[in-house]
C-alpha positions in Angstrom: -0.7 -6.5 19.7 2.6 -4.8 19.1 2.0 -1.7 17.1 4.7 0.2 15.2 3.7 3.9 14.7 5.6 6.2 12.3 5.1 9.9 13.2 6.3 12.9 11.1 5.4 15.6 13.6 5.0 15.2 17.4 1.5 16.8 17.5 0.2 14.5 14.7 -0.1 11.4 16.7 -2.8 8.6 16.8 -5.0 10.6 19.1 -8.2 8.7 20.0 -6.8 5.5 18.3 -3.9 5.6 20.7 -6.4 5.8 23.6 -8.3 2.8 22.2 -5.2 0.8 21.8 -4.0 1.6 25.3 -7.4 0.5 26.7 -7.1 -2.8 24.8 -3.6 -3.4 26.3 -1.7 -3.1 23.0 1.9 -2.0 23.1 3.0 1.0 21.0 6.5 1.7 19.7 6.5 5.2 18.3 9.2 6.4 15.9 9.5 10.1 15.4 11.0 10.0 11.9 11.3 13.8 11.5 13.4 14.0 14.7 15.9 11.4 13.3 14.7 8.4 15.3 15.7 5.1 13.4 13.2 2.5 12.2 13.6 -0.6 14.4 13.7 -4.2 13.0 10.2 -5.0 11.8 10.0 -8.5 13.2 7.8 -8.8 16.3 5.2 -6.1 15.3 1.7 -7.0 14.4 0.5 -3.7 12.8 2.3 -0.8 11.2 0.6 2.7 11.4 1.9 5.8 9.6 0.5 9.1 10.6 0.2 12.5 8.9 2.7 15.4 8.7 3.5 18.6 6.9 6.0 17.0 4.5 5.2 16.1 0.9 6.2 13.0 -1.1 8.0 15.1 -3.6 10.5 16.1 -0.9 11.7 12.4 -0.5 15.1 13.2 -2.1 15.6 15.9 0.5 14.4 13.8 3.4 16.5 10.6 3.8 14.2 9.3 6.5 11.3 9.4 4.0 13.2 7.1 1.6 13.8 4.7 4.5 10.2 4.9 5.5 8.9 4.1 2.0 11.3 1.1 1.9 10.0 -0.1 5.3 6.4 0.2 4.2 7.1 -1.6 0.9 8.8 -4.4 2.8 6.1 -4.6 5.4 3.1 -4.6 3.1 4.4 -6.2 -0.1 7.1 -8.6 1.0 5.9 -9.6 4.5 2.1 -9.2 3.8 1.5 -7.6 7.2 -1.4 -5.3 8.2 -0.9 -1.5 7.6 -3.0 1.6 8.3 -2.0 5.0 6.9 -3.6 8.3 7.7 -3.1 11.5 5.6 0.6 11.4 4.7 0.6 7.8 5.8 -2.1 7.1 3.1 0.0 8.9 0.5 3.2 7.0 1.6 1.4 3.7 1.1 0.5 4.6 -2.5 4.1 5.7 -3.4 5.7 2.8 -1.6 3.7 0.4 -3.8 4.4 2.2 -7.2 1.6 4.9 -7.2 2.1 8.6 -7.4 1.2 11.6 -5.2 0.9 15.2 -6.4 -0.3 18.6 -5.3 -4.1 19.4 -5.3 -5.5 22.3 -7.2 -6.6 23.7 -3.8 -6.0 22.3 -0.3 -8.9 20.5 1.4 -9.2 21.6 5.1 -11.9 21.3 7.7 -15.2 19.4 7.7 -15.9 17.5 4.5 -18.1 14.6 3.6 -16.7 11.5 1.9 -18.7 8.9 0.1 -18.1 5.2 0.3 -17.6 3.5 -3.1 -19.1 0.1 -4.1 -15.7 -1.4 -3.2 -15.9 0.4 0.1 -19.2 -1.2 0.9 -17.7 -4.6 0.5 -14.6 -3.8 2.4 -14.0 -5.4 5.9 -13.5 -2.0 7.5 -15.3 0.6 5.4 -18.3 -1.7 5.0 -18.9 -1.2 8.7 -19.1 2.6 8.3 -21.9 4.8 7.0 -22.2 5.2 3.2 -21.7 9.0 3.7 -19.2 9.9 6.3 -18.4 13.3 7.9 -14.6 13.7 8.0 -11.9 16.1 9.0 -9.3 17.0 6.4 -6.1 19.0 6.3 -4.1 18.2 3.1 -2.9 19.8 0.0 -1.6 16.7 -1.8 -3.4 13.6 -3.1 -2.9 10.3 -4.8 -2.8 11.0 -8.5 -2.0 7.5 -9.7 -3.1 4.4 -7.8 -0.6 1.6 -7.3 -1.4 -1.6 -9.1 -3.8 -3.7 -7.0 -5.3 -0.8 -5.1 -9.0 -0.2 -4.9 -10.7 3.1 -3.9 -12.9 2.7 -0.8 -14.1 6.4 -0.4 -14.1 9.5 -2.5 -15.4 13.0 -2.8 -15.4 15.8 -5.4 -12.1 17.3 -4.0 -10.2 14.1 -3.9 -10.9 10.9 -5.8 -8.9 8.6 -3.5 -10.1 9.5 0.0 -9.4 5.9 1.2 -7.8 2.9 -0.5 -7.0 -0.7 0.2 -4.1 -2.6 -1.3 -4.5 -6.4 -1.3 -6.3 -7.7 1.7 -4.4 -6.1 4.5 -3.2 -2.5 3.8 -5.5 0.5 4.3 -5.0 4.2 3.8 -7.3 7.1 4.3 -6.7 10.7 3.4 -8.9 12.1 6.2 -8.5 12.1 10.0 -10.7 10.0 12.3 -8.2 10.3 15.3 -8.6 13.9 16.2 -9.0 15.1 19.8 -10.2 18.3 21.5 -6.7 19.9 21.0 -5.9 18.8 17.5 -7.0 21.9 15.6 -5.2 24.3 18.0 -2.1 22.1 18.0 -2.0 22.0 14.2 -2.7 25.7 13.8 0.7 26.3 15.4 2.5 24.6 12.4 3.3 27.2 9.8 2.6 25.0 6.8 -0.7 24.0 8.2 -1.7 27.5 9.2 -0.9 28.6 5.6 -3.1 25.9 4.0 -5.9 26.6 6.5 -6.0 30.3 5.6 -5.8 29.5 1.9 -8.7 27.0 2.1 -11.0 28.8 4.5 -10.0 32.5 4.7 -8.9 34.3 7.8 -12.3 34.5 9.6 -13.4 30.9 9.2 -9.8 29.6 9.9 -9.9 31.4 13.3 -13.1 29.7 14.2 -12.3 26.2 12.9 -11.9 24.6 16.4 -15.4 25.8 17.4 -16.8 24.5 14.1 -15.3 21.1 14.6 -16.0 20.7 18.4 -19.7 19.5 17.9 -18.5 16.7 15.7 -15.8 15.2 18.0 -18.2 12.7 19.5 -19.0 11.4 16.0 -15.3 11.2 15.1 -14.6 9.2 18.3 -17.4 6.8 17.4 -16.1 6.4 13.9 -12.6 5.7 15.2 -13.9 3.1 17.6 -15.9 1.4 14.8 -13.0 1.5 12.4 -10.6 0.2 15.1 -12.9 -2.7 15.9 -13.3 -3.6 12.3 -9.5 -3.5 11.7 -9.0 -5.8 14.7 -11.6 -8.2 13.3 -10.0 -8.1 9.8 -6.6 -8.9 11.3 -8.0 -11.8 13.4 -9.7 -13.2 10.3 
């Protein structure tokens, strides 16, 4: 496959998914939007992936590249009917690109959190292959507040009602991270906006120990990423 990846921060990359794609021989074109890299012509790509980042959707008038990204996602998903995967900010971008809304949460959700599959999730080609209760890693202070027409919620929890969505048959978004690696927590702690939300959510002491808290779960996250990637490939092939 030819995969187009939108990044909004260099250290917020596809992680273990990138490793899986490389092992399968897929070709990645990564566009670092926050660094001013232009979006290439969409023809020739098989999958669009949008990663997370410290930006928020309500900044789109201040960030011209975000407006361009929203337009590209809308064209890709709604006009061309092509497969899409969004993680964290990429999940929120999918919602807004298709007419939904994103807003700030009452409190940020950071760290290890369980998400629950919905009835729609159980019937989904991807989430139906995952456990009904899934350990996840979160780092966000915004959420989808209004779903776009045609979207269904695939996973939820008490903190965030739209932890994962599908639009139509081919576009998925998830608020949580399944792609994290051994260096993710340390890398993200160097980003001021992330460090602030980490302290706000967990307090100074627990924030300092987050990497150690997450480490025992990395094998589970890798396995989840592999299962999700295989299910996505099967859904695209079907």
